[in-house]
C-alpha positions in Angstrom: -48.7 -46.8 -10.8 -45.8 -46.0 -8.6 -45.6 -42.5 -10.0 -49.1 -41.6 -8.9 -48.0 -41.0 -5.4 -46.7 -37.9 -4.0 -50.0 -38.6 -3.2 -49.1 -42.2 -4.0 -43.9 -42.3 -4.5 -39.6 -43.6 -5.6 -36.8 -46.2 -5.6 -33.2 -47.9 -5.8 -30.6 -51.0 -6.7 -27.8 -54.2 -8.6 -25.2 -57.7 -10.0 -25.7 -61.5 -10.8 -23.1 -64.2 -10.1 -24.8 -64.9 -6.7 -28.0 -65.8 -8.5 -26.3 -67.9 -11.1 -24.4 -69.9 -8.5 -27.6 -70.5 -6.4 -30.1 -71.3 -9.1 -29.6 -75.0 -8.7 -30.6 -74.8 -5.1 -33.8 -72.9 -5.6 -37.3 -74.6 -5.2 -39.0 -75.7 -8.4 -41.4 -72.7 -8.3 -38.5 -70.3 -8.4 -36.7 -72.1 -11.2 -39.6 -71.0 -13.5 -38.5 -67.4 -13.1 -37.6 -65.9 -16.5 -33.9 -65.6 -17.3 -32.6 -62.4 -15.8 -30.0 -60.1 -17.5 -26.5 -60.9 -16.2 -26.2 -57.1 -15.5 -28.5 -56.3 -12.6 -28.4 -52.6 -13.5 -29.8 -53.4 -16.9 -32.6 -55.5 -15.3 -33.6 -52.6 -13.0 -33.4 -50.1 -15.9 -35.8 -52.3 -18.0 -38.3 -52.5 -15.2 -38.2 -48.8 -14.5 -38.7 -48.0 -18.2 -41.7 -50.4 -18.2 -43.1 -48.6 -15.2 -42.7 -45.2 -16.7 -44.2 -46.3 -20.1 -47.3 -47.7 -18.4 -47.7 -44.6 -16.3 -47.5 -42.3 -19.3 -50.1 -44.3 -21.2 -52.4 -45.1 -18.3 -55.9 -43.5 -18.8 -57.7 -45.3 -16.0 -59.3 -43.6 -13.0 -59.9 -45.1 -9.6 -61.8 -44.8 -6.3 -59.9 -45.9 -3.2 -59.5 -45.5 0.5 -56.6 -43.3 1.6 -55.4 -43.5 5.2 -52.8 -41.1 6.6 -51.2 -41.2 10.0 -48.4 -39.1 11.5 -47.2 -38.0 14.9 -49.9 -35.5 15.3 -53.1 -37.0 13.8 -54.6 -39.5 11.4 -57.4 -39.4 8.9 -59.2 -41.6 6.4 -60.5 -40.3 3.0 -62.7 -41.7 0.3 -60.9 -40.6 -2.9 -62.2 -40.5 -6.5 -60.0 -39.7 -9.5 -61.6 -37.8 -12.3 -60.6 -36.1 -15.6 -60.8 -32.8 -13.7 -58.6 -33.9 -10.8 -59.3 -36.0 -7.7 -61.9 -35.3 -5.0 -61.9 -36.7 -1.5 -64.3 -36.8 1.4 -62.9 -37.2 4.9 -64.5 -40.1 6.6 -62.7 -40.3 10.0 -60.3 -38.1 11.9 -58.2 -39.7 14.6 -60.4 -42.8 14.3 -63.6 -40.9 15.0 -66.4 -39.5 12.8 -66.1 -35.8 12.0 -67.9 -33.3 14.3 -70.6 -31.1 12.8 -68.1 -28.3 12.4 -65.4 -30.5 10.8 -68.0 -32.0 8.4 -69.1 -28.5 7.4 -65.5 -27.4 6.7 -64.9 -30.6 4.7 -68.1 -30.0 2.6 -67.0 -26.4 2.0 -63.6 -27.6 0.8 -65.1 -30.1 -1.6 -67.7 -27.6 -3.0 -64.9 -25.1 -3.6 -63.0 -27.6 -5.7 -66.1 -28.5 -7.7 -67.2 -24.9 -8.4 -63.8 -23.0 -8.6 -61.7 -24.0 -11.7 -58.9 -21.7 -10.5 -58.7 -23.6 -7.2 -58.6 -26.9 -9.1 -55.9 -25.6 -11.4 -53.7 -24.7 -8.5 -54.2 -28.0 -6.8 -53.7 -30.0 -9.9 -50.4 -28.0 -10.7 -49.1 -28.9 -7.3 -49.8 -32.6 -7.8 -48.3 -32.5 -11.3 -45.1 -30.9 -10.0 -44.9 -33.6 -7.3 -45.5 -36.4 -9.9 -42.8 -34.9 -12.2 -40.3 -34.9 -9.4 -41.2 -38.5 -8.6 -40.7 -39.5 -12.2 -37.4 -37.7 -12.3 -36.2 -39.6 -9.3 -37.4 -42.9 -10.7 -35.6 -42.3 -14.0 -32.4 -41.5 -12.1 -32.3 -44.8 -10.2 -30.2 -46.9 -12.7 -27.6 -44.2 -12.9 -27.6 -43.2 -9.2 -27.1 -46.7 -7.7 -25.1 -49.9 -8.1 -27.4 -53.0 -8.1 -26.6 -56.5 -7.0 -28.9 -59.6 -7.1 -29.6 -60.9 -3.6 -31.8 -64.0 -4.2 -35.5 -64.5 -4.2 -38.5 -64.0 -1.9 -41.2 -66.2 -3.2 -41.8 -65.1 -6.8 -39.9 -61.7 -6.3 -36.3 -61.0 -7.2 -34.5 -59.3 -4.4 -31.7 -56.8 -5.0 -29.5 -54.7 -2.8 -28.4 -51.2 -3.8 -25.9 -48.6 -2.8 -24.7 -45.3 -4.3 -22.9 -45.2 -7.6 -19.7 -43.3 -6.7 -19.5 -41.8 -10.3 -23.1 -40.4 -10.2 -23.3 -36.6 -10.3 -26.7 -35.6 -9.0 -28.1 -32.7 -11.0 -30.7 -31.5 -8.3 -30.9 -31.1 -4.6 -33.6 -33.9 -4.3 -31.4 -36.3 -6.2 -28.4 -35.6 -4.0 -30.1 -37.6 -1.3 -29.4 -40.7 -3.4 -25.7 -40.4 -2.6 -26.4 -41.2 1.1 -29.0 -44.0 0.5 -28.8 -47.7 0.5 -31.2 -50.6 0.8 -33.2 -53.3 -0.9 -35.6 -53.6 -3.8 -38.0 -56.4 -4.8 -39.2 -56.8 -8.4 -41.8 -59.1 -9.9 -39.8 -60.4 -13.0 -42.9 -61.7 -14.8 -45.0 -58.5 -14.5 -41.9 -56.3 -14.7 -43.0 -54.2 -11.8 -41.4 -52.8 -8.7 -43.0 -54.5 -5.7 -41.2 -53.0 -2.7 -38.3 -50.6 -1.9 -36.7 -50.2 1.5 -34.2 -47.4 1.9 -31.9 -46.2 4.8 -29.8 -43.1 5.1 -26.3 -44.4 6.0 -25.0 -40.8 6.7 -26.4 -37.3 7.3 -27.7 -35.4 4.3 -27.1 -31.6 4.3 -28.5 -28.9 2.1 -26.8 -25.5 1.8 -23.8 -26.7 3.8 -26.2 -27.6 6.6 -27.7 -24.1 6.9 -30.8 -24.8 4.9 -31.5 -28.3 6.1 -30.2 -31.7 7.3 -31.6 -35.2 7.2 -30.1 -37.3 10.0 -28.4 -40.6 9.5 -30.6 -43.6 10.1 -33.7 -42.3 8.5 -35.8 -44.9 6.6 -38.5 -45.2 4.0 -40.5 -48.2 2.7 -42.8 -48.3 -0.4 -45.0 -51.3 -1.4 -46.7 -51.6 -4.7 -49.2 -54.4 -5.7 -51.4 -55.5 -8.5 -54.8 -54.1 -7.4 -56.7 -55.2 -10.6 -55.6 -57.4 -13.5 -52.5 -55.9 -15.0 -52.8 -52.7 -12.9 -50.4 -51.9 -10.1 -50.6 -49.2 -7.5 -48.7 -48.1 -4.5 -50.5 -49.6 -1.5 -48.4 -48.4 1.4 -45.7 -45.8 2.2 -43.8 -45.4 5.4 -41.3 -42.6 6.1 -39.3 -42.2 9.3 -36.9 -39.2 9.1 -35.5 -36.6 11.5 -33.4 -33.5 10.9 -33.4 -29.7 10.8 -34.8 -27.2 8.3 -33.9 -23.5 7.9 -31.0 -23.5 10.4 -32.5 -24.5 13.8 -36.1 -25.7 13.1 -36.4 -29.4 14.1 -37.7 -31.5 11.4 -39.5 -34.8 12.2 -41.2 -36.8 9.4 -42.9 -40.0 10.6 -45.7 -40.8 8.3 -47.6 -44.0 7.3 -49.9 -44.0 4.3 -52.0 -46.8 2.9 -54.1 -47.0 -0.3 -56.7 -49.8 -0.6 -60.1 -50.9 -1.9 -59.4 -49.8 -5.4 -62.4 -49.7 -7.7 -62.4 -48.5 -11.3 -64.5 -45.6 -12.4 -65.2 -44.1 -15.8 -62.4 -42.1 -17.3 -65.2 -39.6 -18.4 -66.2 -38.9 -14.8 -66.3 -35.2 -13.9 -65.5 -33.8 -10.5 -69.2 -32.8 -10.1 -70.2 -36.4 -10.6 -67.6 -37.5 -8.2 -69.1 -35.1 -5.6 -72.5 -36.7 -6.2 -71.0 -40.1 -5.6 -69.4 -39.0 -2.4 -72.6 -37.4 -1.3 -74.4 -40.7 -1.9 -71.9 -42.6 0.3 -71.3 -40.0 2.9 -71.7 -42.1 6.0 -68.6 -41.6 8.2 -67.4 -45.2 8.1 -64.3 -46.9 6.7 -64.4 -47.3 3.0 -64.3 -51.1 3.6 -68.0 -50.7 4.4 -69.0 -48.6 1.5 -70.9 -49.9 -1.5 -68.9 -50.5 -4.7 -69.2 -48.0 -7.5 -69.0 -49.8 -10.8 -68.0 -47.9 -14.0 -71.6 -48.2 -15.3 -72.9 -46.2 -12.4 -70.1 -43.6 -12.5 -71.0 -42.8 -16.1 -74.5 -41.7 -15.1 
């Protein structure tokens, strides 16, 4: 789900006369699109409510490949979600297998998570806090933005969005929305967000600019896809921001993250069992080359 990413997310967008006027010119495939609410804000709100409901009731666990790249380095990790939290083995660093020392450090990190419940609790709390913030931002979208229908891309409804001038942001994170505009793509049949592109059209300051600033022109892109029947996940995230933090410290955030090769695992899987699975497939190669781990094996 979109909410699974701090790790894996948030969004934006709005109106309808354009679509109604252009329906007769759409290809036959697009004419089968279900009737959309005349109010684009209502449409977006319904989709977001659907996303949140599914996320709240989702009990599935997955194994996937996570790839992170920024200005300084890159790494690939084989990640397994469990009822005790997730566990990941680093496969590659800067495109190369880990050295003996790096591998030893990675093993020590994993073993500590497996054996130390306090360490797991701290890590899981951080992830929950991030997920709660992502959910808060997702819920705020229909209030924070004005939405306009903007046509279709294949089977996706495209919308544009810009700040709602009457929105009073209750938190510092949500104040960013007042300076954000962009586009959103929605699958109207599945009622899922498929893509969000956002751009800061003005500088964003915190604490009158003394605590931090995000510079005008910063962008982000989030893509979500159906990775299994009726199951959607964020598959890529791009952030390109610059600014300052704590008065004079330069802030540059250029990150690219991808999530792929999703495979279901048992929702009864423990973190110790996940460690054993990662030990079994410990060769330092891309997860594209690893063997699949069906649910039946994960239950053993």
